[in-house]
C-alpha positions as CSV (number, residue, x, y, z in Angstrom):
1,M,-4.5,4.2,18.3
2,S,-8.1,3.9,17.1
3,I,-7.8,3.3,13.4
4,Q,-10.3,4.7,10.9
5,W,-10.1,2.5,7.7
6,N,-12.5,4.7,5.7
7,G,-10.0,6.4,3.4
8,V,-6.9,6.0,1.3
9,M,-3.4,5.4,2.4
10,P,-0.2,6.0,0.5
11,A,2.4,3.1,0.1
12,V,5.3,5.5,0.2
13,F,8.6,5.1,-1.7
14,T,11.9,4.6,0.1
15,W,14.2,7.3,-1.2
16,L,17.9,6.3,-1.8
17,K,21.1,8.2,-2.2
18,E,24.6,7.4,-3.2
19,S,27.1,6.8,-0.3
20,K,30.7,7.9,-0.5
21,S,31.6,4.5,-1.8
22,G,29.1,4.9,-4.6
23,N,26.6,2.3,-3.3
24,L,22.9,3.1,-2.7
25,E,21.7,3.6,0.8
26,I,18.4,4.8,2.4
27,D,18.0,8.6,2.5
28,F,16.0,8.8,5.7
29,N,15.6,12.6,5.6
30,E,14.2,12.6,2.1
31,T,11.9,9.6,2.8
32,Q,10.5,11.4,5.8
33,K,10.1,14.7,3.9
34,Q,8.3,12.9,1.0
35,A,6.0,11.0,3.3
36,A,5.1,14.2,5.2
37,G,4.3,16.0,1.9
38,I,1.8,13.3,0.9
39,L,0.1,13.4,4.3
40,K,-0.2,17.2,4.2
41,A,-2.2,17.0,0.9
42,Q,-6.0,17.4,1.0
43,G,-8.8,16.4,-1.3
44,K,-11.4,18.9,-2.5
45,G,-13.6,17.8,0.4
46,G,-11.0,18.7,2.9
47,S,-9.9,15.2,4.0
48,S,-6.4,13.8,3.9
49,M,-4.7,10.4,3.7
50,S,-5.9,8.2,6.6
51,G,-2.7,6.2,7.2
52,L,0.9,5.7,6.1
53,V,2.2,2.4,4.6
54,G,6.0,2.0,4.8
55,S,8.5,-0.5,3.6
56,G,5.9,-2.1,1.2
57,T,6.5,-3.3,-2.4
58,L,6.9,0.3,-3.4
59,G,9.2,0.9,-0.5
60,E,11.9,-1.5,-1.8
61,N,10.8,-4.0,0.9
62,S,12.0,-7.1,-0.9
63,Y,15.5,-5.6,-1.2
64,L,16.0,-4.4,2.3
65,S,17.6,-6.3,5.2
66,S,15.6,-6.7,8.4
67,K,17.8,-4.1,10.1
68,Q,17.3,-1.6,7.2
69,R,13.5,-2.2,7.3
70,L,13.2,-1.6,11.0
71,S,15.3,1.6,10.8
72,L,13.2,2.8,7.9
73,L,10.0,2.2,9.7
74,K,11.2,3.8,12.9
75,S,11.9,7.0,10.9
76,L,8.5,6.8,9.3
77,S,6.8,6.3,12.6
78,E,7.9,9.9,13.5
79,V,6.0,11.2,10.5
80,S,2.9,9.1,11.2
81,K,2.8,10.3,14.8
82,E,3.2,14.0,13.7
83,Y,0.2,13.6,11.4
84,N,-1.7,11.4,13.8
85,V,-2.3,8.5,11.3
86,P,-1.5,4.8,11.8
87,L,1.7,3.3,10.4
88,I,1.2,0.1,8.5
89,S,3.8,-2.3,7.2
90,G,3.9,-5.8,5.8
91,A,5.2,-9.1,7.0
92,A,5.7,-12.5,5.4
93,A,7.7,-15.6,6.4
94,E,7.9,-19.3,5.6
95,T,6.8,-20.5,9.0
96,K,4.3,-19.1,11.6
97,E,7.1,-18.9,14.2
98,E,9.3,-16.7,11.9
99,L,6.2,-14.6,11.2
100,A,5.5,-14.1,14.9
101,K,9.1,-12.8,15.4
102,I,8.7,-10.3,12.6
103,V,5.4,-9.0,14.1
104,E,7.2,-8.6,17.4
105,G,10.0,-6.6,15.7
106,L,7.6,-4.3,13.8
107,A,5.8,-3.5,17.1
108,T,9.1,-2.1,18.6
109,V,9.5,0.5,15.9
110,G,6.1,2.1,15.9
111,V,4.1,0.0,13.4
112,D,0.4,0.0,14.4
113,T,-1.0,-2.6,11.9
114,V,0.9,-5.4,10.2
115,M,-0.3,-6.5,6.8
116,V,0.3,-10.2,6.9
117,M,1.2,-11.8,3.6
118,P,0.5,-15.6,3.0
119,P,3.4,-17.9,3.9
120,K,6.4,-17.8,1.5
121,T,6.4,-21.6,0.8
122,K,6.6,-23.3,-2.6
123,Q,4.1,-25.9,-1.6
124,V,0.5,-24.6,-1.2
125,P,-0.4,-24.8,2.5
126,T,-3.6,-26.5,3.6
127,E,-6.5,-24.4,4.9
128,K,-5.6,-25.6,8.4
129,E,-1.9,-24.6,8.0
130,M,-2.9,-21.3,6.6
131,Y,-5.3,-20.5,9.4
132,E,-2.7,-21.5,12.0
133,Y,-0.1,-19.2,10.4
134,Y,-2.5,-16.2,10.6
135,A,-3.9,-17.2,14.0
136,L,-0.4,-17.1,15.6
137,S,0.3,-13.7,14.1
138,E,-3.0,-12.4,15.5
139,K,-2.1,-13.8,19.0
140,T,1.3,-12.3,18.8
141,A,-0.2,-9.0,17.7
142,K,-2.4,-9.0,20.8
143,D,0.6,-9.7,23.0
144,V,2.7,-6.8,21.6
145,G,-0.1,-4.3,21.2
146,V,-0.6,-4.1,17.4
147,T,-3.3,-5.2,15.0
148,I,-3.3,-7.4,11.9
149,M,-4.5,-7.0,8.3
150,P,-4.5,-10.3,6.4
151,Y,-3.3,-9.5,2.8
152,N,-4.7,-11.5,-0.1
153,N,-2.8,-10.9,-3.3
154,P,-3.8,-13.7,-5.6
155,D,-2.8,-11.9,-8.8
156,A,0.9,-11.5,-7.9
157,A,3.3,-14.3,-8.7
158,G,4.5,-16.3,-5.7
159,Y,1.6,-15.5,-3.3
160,H,-0.8,-18.2,-2.3
161,A,-4.4,-17.1,-2.5
162,L,-6.6,-17.0,0.6
163,S,-10.0,-18.5,0.1
164,T,-13.1,-16.5,0.8
165,D,-14.0,-18.9,3.6
166,L,-10.6,-18.5,5.3
167,L,-10.8,-14.7,5.0
168,M,-14.1,-14.7,6.7
169,R,-12.8,-16.9,9.5
170,L,-9.8,-14.6,10.0
171,S,-11.9,-11.5,9.9
172,I,-13.6,-12.3,13.2
173,L,-10.3,-12.7,15.2
174,P,-10.2,-9.8,17.7
175,K,-7.0,-8.2,16.5
176,V,-7.8,-8.5,12.8
177,T,-9.2,-5.0,12.1
178,A,-9.3,-5.1,8.3
179,L,-8.6,-7.2,5.2
180,K,-6.5,-6.0,2.2
181,I,-7.6,-7.4,-1.1
182,S,-5.1,-6.8,-3.9
183,T,-6.8,-8.1,-7.0
184,I,-8.5,-6.8,-10.1
185,D,-11.3,-9.3,-9.5
186,V,-13.4,-7.1,-7.2
187,S,-16.1,-9.7,-7.0
188,I,-14.1,-11.2,-4.1
189,I,-14.8,-8.0,-2.1
190,E,-18.5,-8.1,-3.0
191,T,-18.7,-11.8,-1.8
192,L,-17.1,-10.9,1.5
193,M,-19.4,-7.9,2.1
194,L,-22.4,-10.1,1.4
195,E,-21.3,-12.4,4.2
196,N,-20.5,-9.5,6.6
197,K,-21.6,-6.0,5.8
198,D,-19.5,-4.6,8.7
199,L,-16.2,-5.9,7.3
200,K,-13.5,-3.3,6.6
201,V,-11.8,-4.1,3.3
202,L,-9.0,-2.1,1.7
203,A,-8.4,-2.4,-2.0
204,G,-4.7,-2.6,-3.1
205,V,-4.7,-2.0,-6.8
206,D,-5.1,1.6,-8.1
207,T,-6.8,0.5,-11.3
208,V,-9.9,-0.7,-9.5
209,T,-10.3,1.9,-6.7
210,V,-13.8,2.9,-7.8
211,H,-14.9,-0.6,-8.7
212,A,-13.7,-1.9,-5.3
213,G,-15.7,0.9,-3.6
214,L,-18.8,-0.1,-5.5
215,A,-18.2,-3.7,-4.3
216,G,-18.0,-2.5,-0.7
217,A,-14.4,-1.6,0.1
218,C,-14.1,1.2,2.6
219,G,-10.7,2.4,1.4
220,G,-7.5,1.5,-0.4
221,I,-3.7,1.5,-0.3
222,T,-2.4,3.5,-3.2
223,G,0.9,4.0,-5.1
224,V,-0.4,6.5,-7.6
225,G,-1.7,8.6,-4.7
226,C,1.9,9.3,-3.7
227,I,2.3,11.2,-7.0
228,F,-1.1,12.8,-7.2
229,P,-2.4,12.8,-3.6
230,K,-5.1,15.5,-4.1
231,A,-6.6,13.4,-6.9
232,S,-6.4,10.2,-4.9
233,V,-8.0,11.6,-1.8
234,T,-10.7,13.4,-3.7
235,M,-11.6,10.2,-5.6
236,Q,-11.9,8.4,-2.3
237,E,-14.1,11.2,-1.0
238,H,-16.5,10.7,-3.9
239,V,-16.4,6.9,-3.4
240,L,-17.4,7.2,0.3
241,N,-20.2,9.6,-0.7
242,G,-21.5,7.3,-3.4
243,E,-20.7,9.9,-6.0
244,W,-19.7,7.3,-8.6
245,A,-19.8,9.5,-11.7
246,E,-17.4,12.0,-10.1
247,A,-15.2,9.3,-8.7
248,N,-15.0,7.7,-12.1
249,K,-13.9,10.9,-13.8
250,I,-10.8,10.9,-11.6
251,S,-10.2,7.2,-12.1
252,Q,-10.2,7.8,-15.8
253,A,-7.9,10.8,-15.5
254,L,-5.4,8.6,-13.6
255,N,-5.9,5.6,-15.8
256,S,-2.7,5.9,-17.8
257,L,-0.6,5.9,-14.6
258,S,-2.8,3.6,-12.5
259,Y,-2.1,0.9,-15.2
260,L,1.5,0.8,-13.9
261,D,0.4,-0.2,-10.4
262,A,-0.8,-3.6,-11.7
263,Q,2.5,-4.4,-13.5
264,P,5.3,-6.6,-12.2
265,L,7.7,-3.6,-12.3
266,L,5.3,-1.3,-10.4
267,L,8.1,-0.2,-8.0
268,E,10.4,0.9,-10.7
269,Y,7.7,2.5,-12.9
270,L,5.9,4.5,-10.2
271,K,9.1,5.6,-8.5
272,L,10.3,7.0,-11.8
273,A,6.9,8.7,-12.3
274,M,7.4,10.3,-8.9
275,G,10.9,11.5,-10.0
276,I,9.5,13.0,-13.2
277,H,6.8,14.7,-11.2
278,Q,9.4,16.4,-9.0
279,N,11.8,17.1,-11.9
280,D,14.2,14.6,-10.3
281,V,14.5,11.8,-12.8
282,A,17.8,10.6,-11.4
283,G,16.3,10.2,-8.0
284,G,13.3,8.3,-9.4
285,L,15.7,5.9,-11.1
286,R,17.6,5.2,-7.9
287,T,16.2,1.8,-6.8
288,F,17.5,-1.6,-5.6
289,G,15.1,-3.0,-8.2
290,K,15.6,-3.5,-11.9
291,K,17.2,-1.0,-14.3
292,L,14.7,0.3,-16.8
293,T,15.3,0.5,-20.5
294,Q,15.0,3.8,-22.3
295,Q,11.8,2.5,-24.0
296,Q,10.3,1.8,-20.5
297,I,11.4,5.2,-19.2
298,D,9.8,7.0,-22.2
299,D,6.6,5.0,-21.7
300,V,6.4,6.0,-18.0
301,R,7.0,9.6,-19.0
302,A,4.3,9.6,-21.6
303,R,1.8,8.0,-19.2
304,Y,2.7,10.5,-16.4
305,I,2.2,13.5,-18.8
306,L,-1.2,12.2,-20.0
307,A,-2.4,11.7,-16.4
308,K,-1.2,15.1,-15.4
309,E,-2.9,16.8,-18.3
310,R,-6.2,15.1,-17.5
311,L,-5.9,16.0,-13.8
312,E,-5.2,19.6,-14.6
313,V,-8.5,19.9,-16.3
314,L,-10.2,18.7,-13.1
315,D,-8.1,21.0,-10.9
316,L,-6.6,18.1,-9.1
317,I,-2.9,18.9,-9.1
318,S,-1.7,19.8,-5.6
């Protein structure tokens, strides 16, 4: 599949249900239905989401077993094929050999591009070790027919930062088709674009979508866009057209909710906001993650209501 990175892609939630024994399990039908609903949405300019990100941070990724993850992605690949968009998912491991096996597995269930996280090691790898880790994943991707997106997430606890120099070296590998930069420091994106104006960079934090676009990002991966897809797609349309004032109006309307995307409990917060949006608070609270306090629930509700009111003024509620 020829992938167009100029656009926004939703990092969809994994919906859960209670089994007969009372435990939570993946609700594949609901997850597919929700993903399809987001991909159906259009911006005011007529465009839609340009991809589908499954089993990411917002998709309960860190709580799923390898078998659950692959089953989930296989079901989401049916949706991505129906809407003719690429399926993207992440991979991380301690060693480059483990990483290569994960990439091979993801290729078998319909994933088109693998977002490769830095190695999950306590000790900071050397530049040489880091390069070899990514280089083997790129070689593996070539062997199994997928592409790679190195994922730099320096603001999140536990992730080793990729240097600008390393990102540039990785970007020229044949099967590296884009870079994902999840940071509020968008100057990293600007620095990369000054080195290579043809780079494809995706932003990964909803609070800086417009700022990342100004710095040169061609698109982004969104959590808030799952809740308000029309607004998210329209904002990206304005970014790609260089209509910064219009894009910024939408960014400001989303601000109260986008804030949650940059918090440690982004999964729990945004999934609840989606539940509130659909009048299904119980569903939004079903997560393998942390249980929210009533104060946190009230805060999410207030932030959701404020964003919705602001978006209604702009006619951006689907």
